[in-house]
N, CA, C and O atoms as CSV, one atom per row, in Angstrom:
chain,resi,resn,atom,element,x,y,z
A,1,MET,N,N,9.374,-61.068,-29.804
A,1,MET,CA,C,10.531,-60.236,-29.671
A,1,MET,C,C,10.230,-58.803,-30.063
A,1,MET,O,O,10.881,-57.875,-29.584
A,2,ASP,N,N,9.258,-58.620,-30.922
A,2,ASP,CA,C,8.906,-57.263,-31.322
A,2,ASP,C,C,8.180,-56.575,-30.191
A,2,ASP,O,O,7.522,-57.211,-29.368
A,3,SER,N,N,8.312,-55.273,-30.167
A,3,SER,CA,C,7.618,-54.519,-29.132
A,3,SER,C,C,6.138,-54.498,-29.446
A,3,SER,O,O,5.731,-54.607,-30.602
A,4,PRO,N,N,5.347,-54.357,-28.415
A,4,PRO,CA,C,3.899,-54.305,-28.647
A,4,PRO,C,C,3.557,-53.135,-29.547
A,4,PRO,O,O,4.242,-52.113,-29.533
A,5,ALA,N,N,2.529,-53.277,-30.308
A,5,ALA,CA,C,2.160,-52.268,-31.301
A,5,ALA,C,C,1.783,-50.945,-30.665
A,5,ALA,O,O,1.976,-49.896,-31.279
A,6,GLY,N,N,1.258,-50.963,-29.470
A,6,GLY,CA,C,0.813,-49.725,-28.858
A,6,GLY,C,C,1.910,-48.987,-28.107
A,6,GLY,O,O,1.675,-47.844,-27.715
A,7,ASN,N,N,3.103,-49.558,-27.874
A,7,ASN,CA,C,4.150,-48.937,-27.065
A,7,ASN,C,C,5.159,-48.249,-27.982
A,7,ASN,O,O,6.009,-48.906,-28.583
A,8,GLN,N,N,5.063,-46.946,-28.084
A,8,GLN,CA,C,5.957,-46.168,-28.941
A,8,GLN,C,C,7.244,-45.743,-28.228
A,8,GLN,O,O,8.147,-45.226,-28.887
A,9,ASP,N,N,7.367,-45.939,-26.896
A,9,ASP,CA,C,8.540,-45.533,-26.131
A,9,ASP,C,C,9.733,-46.454,-26.376
A,9,ASP,O,O,10.877,-46.020,-26.247
A,10,GLU,N,N,9.493,-47.684,-26.719
A,10,GLU,CA,C,10.589,-48.609,-26.966
A,10,GLU,C,C,11.129,-48.384,-28.372
A,10,GLU,O,O,10.374,-48.177,-29.322
A,11,ARG,N,N,12.458,-48.429,-28.480
A,11,ARG,CA,C,13.104,-48.187,-29.766
A,11,ARG,C,C,13.598,-49.501,-30.342
A,11,ARG,O,O,13.710,-50.507,-29.640
A,12,SER,N,N,13.887,-49.471,-31.613
A,12,SER,CA,C,14.384,-50.684,-32.257
A,12,SER,C,C,15.844,-50.900,-31.880
A,12,SER,O,O,16.525,-49.994,-31.399
A,13,LEU,N,N,16.295,-52.105,-32.109
A,13,LEU,CA,C,17.665,-52.465,-31.795
A,13,LEU,C,C,18.645,-51.645,-32.626
A,13,LEU,O,O,19.691,-51.243,-32.116
A,14,GLY,N,N,18.335,-51.391,-33.878
A,14,GLY,CA,C,19.186,-50.576,-34.752
A,14,GLY,C,C,19.325,-49.153,-34.230
A,14,GLY,O,O,20.409,-48.570,-34.274
A,15,ASP,N,N,18.212,-48.594,-33.731
A,15,ASP,CA,C,18.271,-47.245,-33.162
A,15,ASP,C,C,19.162,-47.204,-31.925
A,15,ASP,O,O,19.914,-46.251,-31.720
A,16,LEU,N,N,19.067,-48.251,-31.101
A,16,LEU,CA,C,19.885,-48.295,-29.888
A,16,LEU,C,C,21.369,-48.419,-30.223
A,16,LEU,O,O,22.198,-47.762,-29.594
A,17,PHE,N,N,21.717,-49.258,-31.214
A,17,PHE,CA,C,23.120,-49.374,-31.612
A,17,PHE,C,C,23.626,-48.085,-32.249
A,17,PHE,O,O,24.785,-47.716,-32.056
A,18,GLY,N,N,22.783,-47.402,-32.999
A,18,GLY,CA,C,23.167,-46.116,-33.574
A,18,GLY,C,C,23.450,-45.089,-32.493
A,18,GLY,O,O,24.417,-44.331,-32.572
A,19,ARG,N,N,22.599,-45.077,-31.488
A,19,ARG,CA,C,22.796,-44.153,-30.371
A,19,ARG,C,C,24.060,-44.504,-29.594
A,19,ARG,O,O,24.795,-43.617,-29.160
A,20,LEU,N,N,24.311,-45.813,-29.417
A,20,LEU,CA,C,25.518,-46.268,-28.734
A,20,LEU,C,C,26.763,-45.834,-29.503
A,20,LEU,O,O,27.740,-45.394,-28.898
A,21,ALA,N,N,26.737,-45.953,-30.824
A,21,ALA,CA,C,27.877,-45.539,-31.639
A,21,ALA,C,C,28.093,-44.031,-31.530
A,21,ALA,O,O,29.231,-43.573,-31.431
A,22,ASP,N,N,27.014,-43.266,-31.548
A,22,ASP,CA,C,27.134,-41.805,-31.409
A,22,ASP,C,C,27.699,-41.431,-30.042
A,22,ASP,O,O,28.554,-40.552,-29.933
A,23,ASP,N,N,27.214,-42.107,-29.003
A,23,ASP,CA,C,27.734,-41.833,-27.663
A,23,ASP,C,C,29.205,-42.220,-27.549
A,23,ASP,O,O,29.987,-41.505,-26.923
A,24,GLY,N,N,29.582,-43.338,-28.147
A,24,GLY,CA,C,30.983,-43.760,-28.124
A,24,GLY,C,C,31.869,-42.768,-28.856
A,24,GLY,O,O,32.956,-42.432,-28.387
A,25,ARG,N,N,31.402,-42.303,-30.001
A,25,ARG,CA,C,32.167,-41.316,-30.765
A,25,ARG,C,C,32.328,-40.027,-29.957
A,25,ARG,O,O,33.412,-39.445,-29.934
A,26,ALA,N,N,31.264,-39.580,-29.297
A,26,ALA,CA,C,31.333,-38.368,-28.476
A,26,ALA,C,C,32.288,-38.566,-27.303
A,26,ALA,O,O,33.017,-37.646,-26.931
A,27,PHE,N,N,32.286,-39.767,-26.719
A,27,PHE,CA,C,33.180,-40.059,-25.604
A,27,PHE,C,C,34.635,-40.012,-26.047
A,27,PHE,O,O,35.467,-39.405,-25.373
A,28,VAL,N,N,34.952,-40.647,-27.176
A,28,VAL,CA,C,36.329,-40.654,-27.680
A,28,VAL,C,C,36.770,-39.230,-28.008
A,28,VAL,O,O,37.907,-38.849,-27.731
A,29,LYS,N,N,35.877,-38.453,-28.594
A,29,LYS,CA,C,36.210,-37.068,-28.931
A,29,LYS,C,C,36.475,-36.254,-27.666
A,29,LYS,O,O,37.396,-35.438,-27.634
A,30,ALA,N,N,35.679,-36.472,-26.633
A,30,ALA,CA,C,35.875,-35.756,-25.377
A,30,ALA,C,C,37.182,-36.178,-24.708
A,30,ALA,O,O,37.892,-35.335,-24.160
A,31,GLU,N,N,37.507,-37.470,-24.747
A,31,GLU,CA,C,38.770,-37.943,-24.173
A,31,GLU,C,C,39.962,-37.346,-24.917
A,31,GLU,O,O,40.936,-36.920,-24.296
A,32,ALA,N,N,39.883,-37.316,-26.238
A,32,ALA,CA,C,40.965,-36.734,-27.032
A,32,ALA,C,C,41.124,-35.255,-26.701
A,32,ALA,O,O,42.243,-34.755,-26.592
A,33,GLY,N,N,40.013,-34.566,-26.544
A,33,GLY,CA,C,40.077,-33.149,-26.168
A,33,GLY,C,C,40.701,-32.954,-24.798
A,33,GLY,O,O,41.459,-32.009,-24.582
A,34,LEU,N,N,40.381,-33.850,-23.875
A,34,LEU,CA,C,40.961,-33.768,-22.535
A,34,LEU,C,C,42.468,-33.965,-22.578
A,34,LEU,O,O,43.212,-33.194,-21.971
A,35,TYR,N,N,42.930,-35.000,-23.297
A,35,TYR,CA,C,44.368,-35.251,-23.385
A,35,TYR,C,C,45.089,-34.118,-24.104
A,35,TYR,O,O,46.223,-33.781,-23.763
A,36,LYS,N,N,44.434,-33.537,-25.090
A,36,LYS,CA,C,45.030,-32.396,-25.797
A,36,LYS,C,C,45.167,-31.210,-24.843
A,36,LYS,O,O,46.198,-30.537,-24.835
A,37,ALA,N,N,44.148,-30.956,-24.051
A,37,ALA,CA,C,44.202,-29.848,-23.103
A,37,ALA,C,C,45.285,-30.077,-22.047
A,37,ALA,O,O,45.992,-29.146,-21.663
A,38,ILE,N,N,45.408,-31.322,-21.582
A,38,ILE,CA,C,46.449,-31.638,-20.602
A,38,ILE,C,C,47.832,-31.423,-21.204
A,38,ILE,O,O,48.713,-30.849,-20.564
A,39,ALA,N,N,48.015,-31.889,-22.444
A,39,ALA,CA,C,49.323,-31.731,-23.102
A,39,ALA,C,C,49.654,-30.265,-23.318
A,39,ALA,O,O,50.792,-29.849,-23.100
A,40,LEU,N,N,48.675,-29.476,-23.744
A,40,LEU,CA,C,48.924,-28.045,-23.956
A,40,LEU,C,C,49.244,-27.336,-22.645
A,40,LEU,O,O,50.103,-26.455,-22.608
A,41,ARG,N,N,48.563,-27.714,-21.580
A,41,ARG,CA,C,48.838,-27.101,-20.272
A,41,ARG,C,C,50.249,-27.443,-19.805
A,41,ARG,O,O,50.979,-26.574,-19.327
A,42,ARG,N,N,50.631,-28.718,-19.946
A,42,ARG,CA,C,51.971,-29.134,-19.527
A,42,ARG,C,C,53.044,-28.460,-20.372
A,42,ARG,O,O,54.074,-28.033,-19.851
A,43,ALA,N,N,52.802,-28.367,-21.671
A,43,ALA,CA,C,53.779,-27.717,-22.558
A,43,ALA,C,C,53.910,-26.239,-22.206
A,43,ALA,O,O,55.010,-25.687,-22.231
A,44,GLY,N,N,52.800,-25.604,-21.880
A,44,GLY,CA,C,52.850,-24.198,-21.489
A,44,GLY,C,C,53.633,-23.987,-20.207
A,44,GLY,O,O,54.385,-23.020,-20.088
A,45,LYS,N,N,53.461,-24.887,-19.242
A,45,LYS,CA,C,54.197,-24.766,-17.989
A,45,LYS,C,C,55.678,-25.083,-18.174
A,45,LYS,O,O,56.527,-24.508,-17.492
A,46,ALA,N,N,55.993,-26.003,-19.100
A,46,ALA,CA,C,57.386,-26.411,-19.303
A,46,ALA,C,C,58.135,-25.472,-20.241
A,46,ALA,O,O,59.360,-25.547,-20.331
A,47,ARG,N,N,57.423,-24.588,-20.943
A,47,ARG,CA,C,58.070,-23.723,-21.929
A,47,ARG,C,C,59.144,-22.854,-21.298
A,47,ARG,O,O,60.243,-22.740,-21.842
A,48,SER,N,N,58.847,-22.244,-20.172
A,48,SER,CA,C,59.853,-21.382,-19.537
A,48,SER,C,C,61.053,-22.189,-19.067
A,48,SER,O,O,62.182,-21.698,-19.105
A,49,GLY,N,N,60.824,-23.424,-18.625
A,49,GLY,CA,C,61.936,-24.283,-18.245
A,49,GLY,C,C,62.805,-24.660,-19.438
A,49,GLY,O,O,64.030,-24.719,-19.327
A,50,ALA,N,N,62.170,-24.915,-20.578
A,50,ALA,CA,C,62.928,-25.237,-21.796
A,50,ALA,C,C,63.750,-24.044,-22.256
A,50,ALA,O,O,64.893,-24.198,-22.688
A,51,ILE,N,N,63.171,-22.862,-22.162
A,51,ILE,CA,C,63.902,-21.648,-22.538
A,51,ILE,C,C,65.109,-21.465,-21.623
A,51,ILE,O,O,66.193,-21.111,-22.087
A,52,ALA,N,N,64.925,-21.703,-20.333
A,52,ALA,CA,C,66.038,-21.576,-19.385
A,52,ALA,C,C,67.130,-22.595,-19.685
A,52,ALA,O,O,68.314,-22.274,-19.588
A,53,LEU,N,N,66.747,-23.826,-20.050
A,53,LEU,CA,C,67.749,-24.840,-20.370
A,53,LEU,C,C,68.530,-24.484,-21.631
A,53,LEU,O,O,69.742,-24.694,-21.682
A,54,VAL,N,N,67.862,-23.953,-22.643
A,54,VAL,CA,C,68.557,-23.543,-23.872
A,54,VAL,C,C,69.513,-22.394,-23.570
A,54,VAL,O,O,70.644,-22.381,-24.054
A,55,ALA,N,N,69.060,-21.427,-22.768
A,55,ALA,CA,C,69.929,-20.304,-22.400
A,55,ALA,C,C,71.141,-20.803,-21.608
A,55,ALA,O,O,72.258,-20.331,-21.816
A,56,ALA,N,N,70.918,-21.754,-20.707
A,56,ALA,CA,C,72.031,-22.305,-19.930
A,56,ALA,C,C,73.017,-23.043,-20.841
A,56,ALA,O,O,74.229,-22.945,-20.649
A,57,ALA,N,N,72.506,-23.778,-21.826
A,57,ALA,CA,C,73.391,-24.482,-22.755
A,57,ALA,C,C,74.216,-23.495,-23.572
A,57,ALA,O,O,75.405,-23.720,-23.798
A,58,LEU,N,N,73.596,-22.405,-24.015
A,58,LEU,CA,C,74.334,-21.402,-24.776
A,58,LEU,C,C,75.393,-20.712,-23.919
A,58,LEU,O,O,76.505,-20.469,-24.386
A,59,LEU,N,N,75.058,-20.398,-22.679
A,59,LEU,CA,C,76.040,-19.785,-21.789
A,59,LEU,C,C,77.166,-20.757,-21.446
A,59,LEU,O,O,78.327,-20.358,-21.361
A,60,GLY,N,N,76.830,-22.019,-21.250
A,60,GLY,CA,C,77.863,-23.020,-21.002
A,60,GLY,C,C,78.793,-23.175,-22.193
A,60,GLY,O,O,80.002,-23.338,-22.026
A,61,ASN,N,N,78.231,-23.124,-23.396
A,61,ASN,CA,C,79.050,-23.187,-24.605
A,61,ASN,C,C,79.975,-21.975,-24.692
A,61,ASN,O,O,81.149,-22.109,-25.037
A,62,ALA,N,N,79.446,-20.797,-24.380
A,62,ALA,CA,C,80.274,-19.587,-24.400
A,62,ALA,C,C,81.392,-19.679,-23.365
A,62,ALA,O,O,82.523,-19.276,-23.635
A,63,ALA,N,N,81.083,-20.206,-22.186
A,63,ALA,CA,C,82.108,-20.348,-21.152
A,63,ALA,C,C,83.198,-21.325,-21.588
A,63,ALA,O,O,84.378,-21.099,-21.321
A,64,LEU,N,N,82.809,-22.405,-22.254
A,64,LEU,CA,C,83.795,-23.355,-22.751
A,64,LEU,C,C,84.685,-22.722,-23.825
A,64,LEU,O,O,85.891,-22.968,-23.855
A,65,ILE,N,N,84.105,-21.925,-24.690
A,65,ILE,CA,C,84.889,-21.234,-25.717
A,65,ILE,C,C,85.893,-20.292,-25.068
A,65,ILE,O,O,87.059,-20.244,-25.460
A,66,ILE,N,N,85.429,-19.545,-24.074
A,66,ILE,CA,C,86.325,-18.614,-23.377
A,66,ILE,C,C,87.465,-19.380,-22.701
A,66,ILE,O,O,88.617,-18.948,-22.745
A,67,LEU,N,N,87.144,-20.515,-22.076
A,67,LEU,CA,C,88.168,-21.318,-21.434
A,67,LEU,C,C,89.196,-21.825,-22.454
A,67,LEU,O,O,90.400,-21.767,-22.201
A,68,LEU,N,N,88.730,-22.315,-23.592
A,68,LEU,CA,C,89.658,-22.816,-24.607
A,68,LEU,C,C,90.513,-21.703,-25.191
A,68,LEU,O,O,91.695,-21.913,-25.464
A,69,VAL,N,N,89.936,-20.521,-25.389
A,69,VAL,CA,C,90.729,-19.389,-25.889
A,69,VAL,C,C,91.781,-18.992,-24.860
A,69,VAL,O,O,92.924,-18.693,-25.207
A,70,GLY,N,N,91.380,-18.993,-23.584
A,70,GLY,CA,C,92.343,-18.677,-22.523
A,70,GLY,C,C,93.484,-19.680,-22.470
A,70,GLY,O,O,94.641,-19.294,-22.301
A,71,ILE,N,N,93.173,-20.954,-22.611
A,71,ILE,CA,C,94.226,-21.976,-22.619
A,71,ILE,C,C,95.146,-21.774,-23.811
A,71,ILE,O,O,96.367,-21.867,-23.686
A,72,ALA,N,N,94.555,-21.497,-24.972
A,72,ALA,CA,C,95.369,-21.291,-26.175
A,72,ALA,C,C,96.271,-20.068,-26.015
A,72,ALA,O,O,97.436,-20.098,-26.411
A,73,LEU,N,N,95.740,-19.008,-25.443
A,73,LEU,CA,C,96.561,-17.812,-25.249
A,73,LEU,C,C,97.681,-18.048,-24.232
A,73,LEU,O,O,98.799,-17.564,-24.408
A,74,GLU,N,N,97.378,-18.780,-23.189
A,74,GLU,CA,C,98.403,-19.070,-22.193
A,74,GLU,C,C,99.499,-19.961,-22.796
A,74,GLU,O,O,100.685,-19.742,-22.549
A,75,LEU,N,N,99.108,-20.939,-23.565
A,75,LEU,CA,C,100.102,-21.784,-24.222
A,75,LEU,C,C,100.910,-20.998,-25.251
A,75,LEU,O,O,102.092,-21.269,-25.459
A,76,SER,N,N,100.274,-20.034,-25.885
A,76,SER,CA,C,100.979,-19.260,-26.914
A,76,SER,C,C,102.120,-18.434,-26.322
A,76,SER,O,O,103.055,-18.080,-27.040
A,77,LEU,N,N,102.061,-18.123,-25.035
A,77,LEU,CA,C,103.157,-17.404,-24.394
A,77,LEU,C,C,104.416,-18.276,-24.313
A,77,LEU,O,O,105.534,-17.762,-24.287
A,78,HIS,N,N,104.223,-19.586,-24.275
A,78,HIS,CA,C,105.347,-20.501,-24.105
A,78,HIS,C,C,105.819,-21.144,-25.411
A,78,HIS,O,O,107.014,-21.378,-25.592
A,79,VAL,N,N,104.875,-21.431,-26.327
A,79,VAL,CA,C,105.247,-22.160,-27.547
A,79,VAL,C,C,104.908,-21.394,-28.825
A,79,VAL,O,O,105.140,-21.904,-29.921
A,80,GLY,N,N,104.380,-20.217,-28.711
A,80,GLY,CA,C,103.975,-19.445,-29.881
A,80,GLY,C,C,102.474,-19.575,-30.123
A,80,GLY,O,O,101.841,-20.539,-29.695
A,81,PHE,N,N,101.924,-18.589,-30.815
A,81,PHE,CA,C,100.468,-18.531,-31.008
A,81,PHE,C,C,99.949,-19.723,-31.797
A,81,PHE,O,O,98.962,-20.340,-31.396
A,82,PHE,N,N,100.589,-20.058,-32.903
A,82,PHE,CA,C,100.105,-21.148,-33.752
A,82,PHE,C,C,100.110,-22.475,-33.001
A,82,PHE,O,O,99.120,-23.207,-33.023
A,83,PHE,N,N,101.210,-22.783,-32.346
A,83,PHE,CA,C,101.297,-24.057,-31.638
A,83,PHE,C,C,100.387,-24.091,-30.403
A,83,PHE,O,O,99.870,-25.149,-30.045
A,84,GLY,N,N,100.193,-22.954,-29.761
A,84,GLY,CA,C,99.261,-22.898,-28.633
A,84,GLY,C,C,97.837,-23.196,-29.082
A,84,GLY,O,O,97.109,-23.951,-28.438
A,85,ALA,N,N,97.452,-22.577,-30.217
A,85,ALA,CA,C,96.115,-22.838,-30.758
A,85,ALA,C,C,96.005,-24.278,-31.235
A,85,ALA,O,O,94.971,-24.917,-31.038
A,86,LEU,N,N,97.052,-24.795,-31.857
A,86,LEU,CA,C,97.045,-26.162,-32.364
A,86,LEU,C,C,96.936,-27.178,-31.235
A,86,LEU,O,O,96.155,-28.126,-31.321
A,87,ILE,N,N,97.716,-26.982,-30.182
A,87,ILE,CA,C,97.663,-27.904,-29.035
A,87,ILE,C,C,96.275,-27.876,-28.394
A,87,ILE,O,O,95.731,-28.921,-28.035
A,88,THR,N,N,95.709,-26.686,-28.253
A,88,THR,CA,C,94.365,-26.567,-27.662
A,88,THR,C,C,93.326,-27.233,-28.549
A,88,THR,O,O,92.448,-27.936,-28.048
A,89,ALA,N,N,93.409,-27.025,-29.860
A,89,ALA,CA,C,92.449,-27.627,-30.784
A,89,ALA,C,C,92.567,-29.151,-30.785
A,89,ALA,O,O,91.553,-29.848,-30.812
A,90,ILE,N,N,93.783,-29.668,-30.756
A,90,ILE,CA,C,93.971,-31.123,-30.718
A,90,ILE,C,C,93.427,-31.701,-29.417
A,90,ILE,O,O,92.783,-32.749,-29.423
A,91,GLY,N,N,93.684,-31.020,-28.298
A,91,GLY,CA,C,93.163,-31.487,-27.011
A,91,GLY,C,C,91.646,-31.484,-26.980
A,91,GLY,O,O,91.032,-32.452,-26.533
A,92,ALA,N,N,91.030,-30.396,-27.455
A,92,ALA,CA,C,89.564,-30.321,-27.478
A,92,ALA,C,C,88.997,-31.352,-28.446
A,92,ALA,O,O,87.967,-31.966,-28.167
A,93,GLY,N,N,89.663,-31.546,-29.582
A,93,GLY,CA,C,89.200,-32.542,-30.548
A,93,GLY,C,C,89.280,-33.946,-29.990
A,93,GLY,O,O,88.389,-34.761,-30.228
A,94,LEU,N,N,90.340,-34.239,-29.247
A,94,LEU,CA,C,90.485,-35.554,-28.632
A,94,LEU,C,C,89.383,-35.802,-27.604
A,94,LEU,O,O,88.801,-36.886,-27.562
A,95,VAL,N,N,89.099,-34.801,-26.778
A,95,VAL,CA,C,88.021,-34.937,-25.791
A,95,VAL,C,C,86.682,-35.131,-26.502
A,95,VAL,O,O,85.874,-35.960,-26.083
A,96,ALA,N,N,86.444,-34.374,-27.571
A,96,ALA,CA,C,85.203,-34.519,-28.325
A,96,ALA,C,C,85.090,-35.907,-28.938
A,96,ALA,O,O,84.025,-36.524,-28.902
A,97,PHE,N,N,86.198,-36.399,-29.503
A,97,PHE,CA,C,86.210,-37.741,-30.095
A,97,PHE,C,C,85.872,-38.802,-29.056
A,97,PHE,O,O,85.068,-39.696,-29.320
A,98,LEU,N,N,86.476,-38.710,-27.884
A,98,LEU,CA,C,86.214,-39.686,-26.825
A,98,LEU,C,C,84.765,-39.606,-26.341
A,98,LEU,O,O,84.146,-40.632,-26.062
A,99,LEU,N,N,84.229,-38.395,-26.242
A,99,LEU,CA,C,82.831,-38.241,-25.832
A,99,LEU,C,C,81.878,-38.817,-26.881
A,99,LEU,O,O,80.863,-39.420,-26.532
A,100,VAL,N,N,82.198,-38.636,-28.156
A,100,VAL,CA,C,81.355,-39.199,-29.213
A,100,VAL,C,C,81.390,-40.723,-29.164
A,100,VAL,O,O,80.348,-41.367,-29.283
A,101,ARG,N,N,82.565,-41.303,-28.991
A,101,ARG,CA,C,82.661,-42.762,-28.898
A,101,ARG,C,C,81.901,-43.290,-27.689
A,101,ARG,O,O,81.197,-44.296,-27.780
A,102,PHE,N,N,82.047,-42.607,-26.556
A,102,PHE,CA,C,81.334,-43.013,-25.347
A,102,PHE,C,C,79.829,-42.921,-25.561
A,102,PHE,O,O,79.093,-43.854,-25.241
A,103,GLY,N,N,79.373,-41.795,-26.102
A,103,GLY,CA,C,77.938,-41.602,-26.329
A,103,GLY,C,C,77.375,-42.572,-27.343
A,103,GLY,O,O,76.272,-43.086,-27.156
A,104,ALA,N,N,78.113,-42.837,-28.423
A,104,ALA,CA,C,77.639,-43.776,-29.439
A,104,ALA,C,C,77.537,-45.188,-28.872
A,104,ALA,O,O,76.612,-45.928,-29.206
A,105,ALA,N,N,78.472,-45.555,-28.029
A,105,ALA,CA,C,78.414,-46.885,-27.410
A,105,ALA,C,C,77.198,-47.006,-26.503
A,105,ALA,O,O,76.564,-48.059,-26.448
A,106,ARG,N,N,76.871,-45.929,-25.790
A,106,ARG,CA,C,75.704,-45.967,-24.902
A,106,ARG,C,C,74.399,-45.903,-25.683
A,106,ARG,O,O,73.380,-46.399,-25.202
A,107,MET,N,N,74.399,-45.313,-26.862
A,107,MET,CA,C,73.186,-45.216,-27.668
A,107,MET,C,C,72.791,-46.569,-28.248
A,107,MET,O,O,71.638,-46.765,-28.632
A,108,LYS,N,N,73.732,-47.498,-28.314
A,108,LYS,CA,C,73.410,-48.842,-28.789
A,108,LYS,C,C,72.413,-49.518,-27.861
A,108,LYS,O,O,71.734,-50.462,-28.265
A,109,ALA,N,N,72.317,-49.049,-26.633
A,109,ALA,CA,C,71.378,-49.628,-25.676
A,109,ALA,C,C,69.934,-49.438,-26.132
A,109,ALA,O,O,69.048,-50.172,-25.692
A,110,LEU,N,N,69.689,-48.475,-26.996
A,110,LEU,CA,C,68.335,-48.265,-27.480
A,110,LEU,C,C,67.846,-49.436,-28.321
A,110,LEU,O,O,66.646,-49.705,-28.374
A,111,SER,N,N,68.759,-50.129,-28.973
A,111,SER,CA,C,68.363,-51.277,-29.785
A,111,SER,C,C,68.343,-52.563,-28.970
A,111,SER,O,O,68.061,-53.627,-29.521
A,112,GLY,N,N,68.629,-52.496,-27.696
A,112,GLY,CA,C,68.612,-53.671,-26.833
A,112,GLY,C,C,69.985,-54.296,-26.723
A,112,GLY,O,O,70.789,-54.228,-27.653
A,113,ASP,N,N,70.248,-54.903,-25.586
A,113,ASP,CA,C,71.542,-55.552,-25.393
A,113,ASP,C,C,71.481,-57.007,-25.862
A,113,ASP,O,O,70.447,-57.479,-26.335
A,114,GLU,N,N,72.595,-57.699,-25.724
A,114,GLU,CA,C,72.704,-59.076,-26.219
A,114,GLU,C,C,71.733,-60.004,-25.506
A,114,GLU,O,O,71.161,-60.895,-26.134
A,115,ASP,N,N,71.535,-59.812,-24.191
A,115,ASP,CA,C,70.610,-60.664,-23.441
A,115,ASP,C,C,69.184,-60.502,-23.956
A,115,ASP,O,O,68.448,-61.482,-24.070
A,116,GLU,N,N,68.791,-59.263,-24.269
A,116,GLU,CA,C,67.450,-59.040,-24.812
A,116,GLU,C,C,67.281,-59.723,-26.158
A,116,GLU,O,O,66.251,-60.347,-26.415
A,117,ARG,N,N,68.284,-59.609,-27.018
A,117,ARG,CA,C,68.194,-60.243,-28.336
A,117,ARG,C,C,68.082,-61.759,-28.210
A,117,ARG,O,O,67.321,-62.388,-28.945
A,118,LYS,N,N,68.842,-62.352,-27.276
A,118,LYS,CA,C,68.760,-63.793,-27.068
A,118,LYS,C,C,67.377,-64.191,-26.558
A,118,LYS,O,O,66.813,-65.193,-26.997
A,119,ALA,N,N,66.831,-63.397,-25.623
A,119,ALA,CA,C,65.508,-63.708,-25.076
A,119,ALA,C,C,64.434,-63.581,-26.150
A,119,ALA,O,O,63.523,-64.406,-26.215
A,120,LEU,N,N,64.532,-62.567,-26.983
A,120,LEU,CA,C,63.565,-62.409,-28.061
A,120,LEU,C,C,63.665,-63.547,-29.064
A,120,LEU,O,O,62.649,-64.069,-29.522
A,121,ALA,N,N,64.889,-63.930,-29.404
A,121,ALA,CA,C,65.071,-65.036,-30.349
A,121,ALA,C,C,64.522,-66.326,-29.761
A,121,ALA,O,O,63.892,-67.107,-30.474
A,122,ALA,N,N,64.753,-66.566,-28.462
A,122,ALA,CA,C,64.236,-67.775,-27.826
A,122,ALA,C,C,62.711,-67.733,-27.773
A,122,ALA,O,O,62.057,-68.762,-27.946
A,123,GLY,N,N,62.150,-66.569,-27.539
A,123,GLY,CA,C,60.692,-66.452,-27.487
A,123,GLY,C,C,60.045,-66.666,-28.851
A,123,GLY,O,O,58.918,-67.155,-28.925
A,124,GLU,N,N,60.731,-66.313,-29.918
A,124,GLU,CA,C,60.184,-66.510,-31.252
A,124,GLU,C,C,60.230,-67.968,-31.662
A,124,GLU,O,O,59.433,-68.396,-32.497
A,125,ARG,N,N,61.142,-68.739,-31.096
A,125,ARG,CA,C,61.237,-70.149,-31.432
A,125,ARG,C,C,60.211,-71.010,-30.701
A,125,ARG,O,O,59.925,-72.129,-31.126
A,126,LEU,N,N,59.654,-70.492,-29.599
A,126,LEU,CA,C,58.704,-71.281,-28.838
A,126,LEU,C,C,57.421,-71.475,-29.651
A,126,LEU,O,O,57.003,-70.569,-30.372
A,127,PRO,N,N,56.791,-72.659,-29.536
A,127,PRO,CA,C,55.575,-72.923,-30.317
A,127,PRO,C,C,54.398,-72.137,-29.813
A,127,PRO,O,O,53.302,-72.247,-30.362
């Protein structure tokens, strides 16, 4: 099993495994660098889109505020300023409450529905 005494080109098994480990480490490092470069490139391209979405959300929020102030002012012509503001605030609060309940109910889907829980429980009982 040993290499002939005169052949210096053949390496020992330990040397080959050491070289294999070094090559594997270099490969993993290169793959990690590639994925990092891809992620940075994608993030750079998406940055302007994210900025546009944040600006749109802020403008939409401002438009909603203007709409609610307009509704409150219009109501204040008929029922007085305090009651106009109060009616508008109660209406906006009710809509917000309903949206929170709707969103919270849909967020429960992240933990899985009843069918998933039953399937997981049945799978854990199987031998």
